[in-house]
C-alpha positions as CSV (number, residue, x, y, z in Angstrom):
1,M,-9.9,-7.7,-16.4
2,I,-10.3,-6.2,-13.0
3,K,-8.7,-8.6,-10.5
4,N,-6.3,-6.4,-8.4
5,I,-7.7,-4.7,-5.3
6,L,-5.8,-1.8,-3.8
7,I,-6.8,-1.0,-0.2
8,T,-5.9,2.6,0.7
9,G,-6.5,4.9,3.7
10,M,-4.9,7.0,6.3
11,P,-2.6,5.4,9.0
12,G,-4.7,3.6,11.6
13,S,-7.7,3.4,9.3
14,G,-7.7,-0.4,9.4
15,K,-6.1,-1.4,6.0
16,S,-3.9,-4.1,7.5
17,T,-6.7,-5.4,9.7
18,I,-9.0,-5.8,6.7
19,L,-6.3,-7.5,4.7
20,D,-5.7,-9.9,7.6
21,K,-9.4,-10.7,7.8
22,V,-9.8,-11.3,4.1
23,T,-6.7,-13.4,3.6
24,A,-7.5,-15.5,6.7
25,Q,-10.4,-17.0,4.8
26,Y,-8.1,-18.6,2.3
27,T,-5.6,-21.4,2.7
28,K,-4.1,-21.0,-0.8
29,K,-2.3,-17.6,-0.5
30,V,1.1,-16.1,-0.9
31,G,2.3,-12.7,0.5
32,F,3.2,-10.8,3.6
33,V,1.9,-8.3,6.0
34,T,3.7,-5.5,7.9
35,R,3.3,-5.5,11.7
36,E,4.3,-2.9,14.3
37,I,7.1,-3.6,16.8
38,R,6.2,-1.9,20.1
39,K,8.0,-1.5,23.4
40,G,5.3,-0.5,25.9
41,K,3.4,2.3,24.3
42,D,6.2,3.3,21.9
43,R,6.5,2.0,18.4
44,E,10.1,1.1,17.6
45,G,9.8,-0.4,14.2
46,F,8.2,-2.8,11.7
47,E,8.5,-6.4,10.8
48,I,7.1,-8.4,7.9
49,E,5.4,-11.7,8.3
50,T,4.9,-14.1,5.3
51,H,2.0,-16.5,4.7
52,T,4.2,-19.2,6.2
53,G,4.7,-17.3,9.4
54,D,8.3,-16.3,8.8
55,K,9.2,-12.9,10.2
56,I,12.0,-10.4,9.9
57,V,12.5,-6.8,11.1
58,F,13.0,-4.4,8.2
59,A,12.7,-1.0,9.9
60,H,13.7,0.1,13.3
61,V,14.8,3.1,15.3
62,S,18.0,1.3,16.3
63,F,19.1,0.4,12.7
64,N,21.9,2.4,11.0
65,T,21.2,2.7,7.3
66,K,21.0,5.4,4.7
67,Y,17.3,4.8,4.2
68,K,15.0,6.6,6.7
69,V,11.3,7.4,7.0
70,S,10.4,9.5,10.0
71,K,12.5,8.1,12.9
72,Y,12.8,4.6,11.4
73,F,15.8,3.3,9.5
74,V,15.0,0.8,6.8
75,N,17.1,-2.3,6.2
76,I,16.7,-3.0,2.6
77,D,18.8,-6.2,2.8
78,N,16.4,-7.7,5.4
79,L,13.4,-6.8,3.2
80,E,14.9,-8.2,0.1
81,S,16.1,-11.4,1.8
82,F,12.4,-12.3,2.3
83,L,11.1,-11.5,-1.2
84,P,12.0,-14.9,-2.6
85,K,9.7,-16.4,0.0
86,V,6.7,-14.7,-1.7
87,S,7.8,-14.7,-5.3
88,K,6.6,-18.1,-6.3
89,F,2.9,-18.9,-6.4
90,R,0.3,-21.2,-8.0
91,E,-2.4,-20.1,-10.3
92,D,-5.1,-20.5,-7.6
93,D,-3.3,-18.6,-4.9
94,I,-4.6,-15.3,-3.5
95,L,-1.7,-12.8,-3.5
96,Y,-1.2,-10.0,-1.0
97,L,1.2,-7.4,0.1
98,D,1.0,-5.0,3.0
99,E,2.1,-2.4,2.2
100,V,3.2,-0.6,-0.9
101,G,4.6,2.3,1.1
102,Q,7.6,4.6,1.3
103,M,9.7,2.2,3.3
104,Q,9.2,-0.8,1.0
105,L,9.6,1.3,-2.1
106,F,13.2,2.0,-1.4
107,S,13.7,-1.5,-2.8
108,E,13.7,-2.0,-6.6
109,D,13.3,-5.7,-6.0
110,F,10.1,-5.1,-4.0
111,K,8.7,-3.0,-6.9
112,K,9.3,-6.0,-9.2
113,I,7.3,-8.3,-6.8
114,V,4.5,-5.8,-6.8
115,L,4.4,-5.8,-10.6
116,K,4.7,-9.5,-10.8
117,Y,1.6,-9.8,-8.6
118,L,-0.4,-7.3,-10.6
119,D,0.6,-8.7,-14.0
120,S,-0.2,-12.3,-13.0
121,D,-3.6,-13.9,-13.6
122,N,-4.1,-14.2,-9.8
123,I,-6.3,-12.1,-7.6
124,S,-4.1,-9.7,-5.7
125,L,-4.7,-7.5,-2.7
126,L,-2.3,-4.7,-1.8
127,T,-2.5,-2.0,0.8
128,V,-1.3,1.4,-0.4
129,S,-0.4,4.4,1.6
130,K,-2.7,7.4,1.2
131,I,-0.2,9.9,2.6
132,Y,2.7,8.9,0.4
133,E,2.6,8.9,-3.4
134,N,5.2,8.7,-6.2
135,E,5.2,7.8,-9.9
136,F,5.2,4.1,-9.1
137,T,2.2,4.2,-6.8
138,K,0.4,6.5,-9.3
139,S,1.1,4.0,-12.1
140,I,-0.4,1.1,-10.3
141,K,-3.5,3.0,-9.2
142,N,-4.2,4.0,-12.8
143,R,-4.1,0.4,-14.2
144,E,-7.2,-0.8,-15.9
145,D,-7.1,-4.1,-14.0
146,V,-7.1,-2.3,-10.6
147,I,-9.9,-1.2,-8.3
148,T,-9.1,1.0,-5.4
149,V,-11.0,0.7,-2.1
150,E,-10.6,3.5,0.4
151,I,-10.9,2.7,4.1
152,N,-11.8,5.0,7.0
153,N,-13.0,4.6,10.6
154,E,-16.7,4.9,9.5
155,N,-16.8,2.5,6.5
156,R,-14.3,-0.2,7.4
157,D,-16.9,-2.9,8.1
158,F,-18.8,-2.0,4.9
159,Q,-15.7,-2.1,2.8
160,L,-14.6,-5.4,4.4
161,N,-17.8,-6.9,3.3
162,F,-17.4,-5.4,-0.1
163,I,-13.9,-6.7,-0.6
164,E,-15.0,-10.2,0.5
165,N,-17.8,-10.2,-2.0
166,L,-15.8,-8.6,-4.8
167,I,-13.3,-11.5,-4.7
168,K,-16.2,-13.9,-5.2
169,K,-17.6,-11.7,-8.0
170,I,-14.2,-11.8,-9.8
171,I,-14.0,-15.6,-9.5
172,K,-17.6,-15.8,-10.8
173,A,-16.8,-13.4,-13.7
174,R,-14.0,-15.7,-14.8
175,A,-16.4,-18.6,-15.0
176,Y,-18.9,-16.5,-17.1
177,I,-16.1,-15.6,-19.5
178,L,-15.5,-19.2,-20.3
179,D,-19.1,-19.7,-21.3
180,K,-19.8,-17.0,-24.0
181,S,-23.2,-18.6,-24.8
182,R,-24.5,-16.8,-21.8
183,F,-24.2,-13.5,-23.6
184,K,-26.3,-11.9,-26.3
185,I,-24.7,-8.6,-27.3
186,K,-26.1,-6.0,-29.7
187,G,-24.3,-2.7,-30.0
188,D,-24.4,-1.0,-26.6
189,K,-26.9,-3.4,-25.1
190,A,-26.4,-6.9,-23.8
191,I,-28.5,-9.7,-22.1
192,M,-26.7,-12.2,-19.9
193,N,-28.0,-15.4,-18.5
194,S,-26.3,-15.4,-15.1
195,T,-26.3,-18.1,-12.4
196,H,-29.4,-16.7,-10.8
197,A,-31.3,-14.5,-13.3
198,I,-31.3,-12.7,-16.6
199,R,-29.2,-9.6,-16.5
200,N,-29.6,-6.5,-18.7
201,L,-26.4,-4.5,-19.4
202,N,-26.0,-1.2,-21.1
203,Y,-22.8,0.5,-22.3
204,I,-23.0,4.1,-21.0
205,N,-20.3,6.7,-20.7
206,K,-17.6,4.2,-21.7
207,K,-18.7,1.7,-19.0
208,W,-20.9,-1.4,-18.9
209,N,-23.7,-0.9,-16.4
210,C,-25.8,-3.8,-15.0
211,D,-29.3,-3.9,-13.5
212,C,-28.2,-6.3,-10.6
213,D,-28.3,-5.1,-7.0
214,F,-24.6,-5.4,-6.4
215,F,-23.8,-3.1,-9.3
216,K,-26.4,-0.6,-8.2
217,E,-24.6,-0.4,-4.8
218,H,-21.0,-0.7,-5.8
219,S,-20.8,0.2,-9.6
220,I,-19.2,-3.1,-10.3
221,C,-20.3,-6.8,-10.5
222,S,-19.4,-10.1,-12.0
223,H,-21.6,-9.5,-15.0
224,A,-20.0,-6.1,-15.9
225,I,-16.5,-7.5,-15.3
226,A,-17.2,-10.4,-17.6
227,I,-18.8,-8.5,-20.5
228,K,-16.0,-5.9,-20.4
229,E,-13.5,-8.7,-20.9
230,I,-15.5,-10.3,-23.7
231,T,-16.2,-7.0,-25.6
232,F,-12.8,-5.4,-24.9
233,R,-14.5,-2.2,-23.8
């Protein structure tokens, strides 16, 4: 079922800020964010900060390694030394990684963590570069359990609200799935007794559509997520 959220956008669009704001609402979480290292107005590198507050620099103009993106040299050993800190999680943890980008993807161990998050039963939030793409990033974007949310300067507040609500919808969908008596399905039509109202769903163009307001605005909702999982289509 859809439970992985990829946040994408151009540099400076607010991907990391949105991830920070969303994850700040949860105490049960595991992951890390990438932060800039600046000296005055100049950006000199990047560090990662885990959910426990541990930090390490993994890319810097002063490093001397064979891995380089723009003017920054990437220290894979530093990055990989922190991966064990975010590799273990509980079933109710929100998982997050910022970001799945060119620097981080030099590491095969990092790719394994990405897939571990996506393949888990946990809700995962990952920021993904829009200006860099390879076969790995293409593969995760094309997963059936992934929804991609694009951020720009104009829509960041709208998308922040959407992501916050989408997480709640995913959690609610899981509860619906456990109670199949809520659903009456006949062919390409279904009636669902949701928490607040009776919902009508129709299978159109290989997708379940719902008559609720959230679906009308976002083309996804807890009801559509749940019935897709129940009917396997």
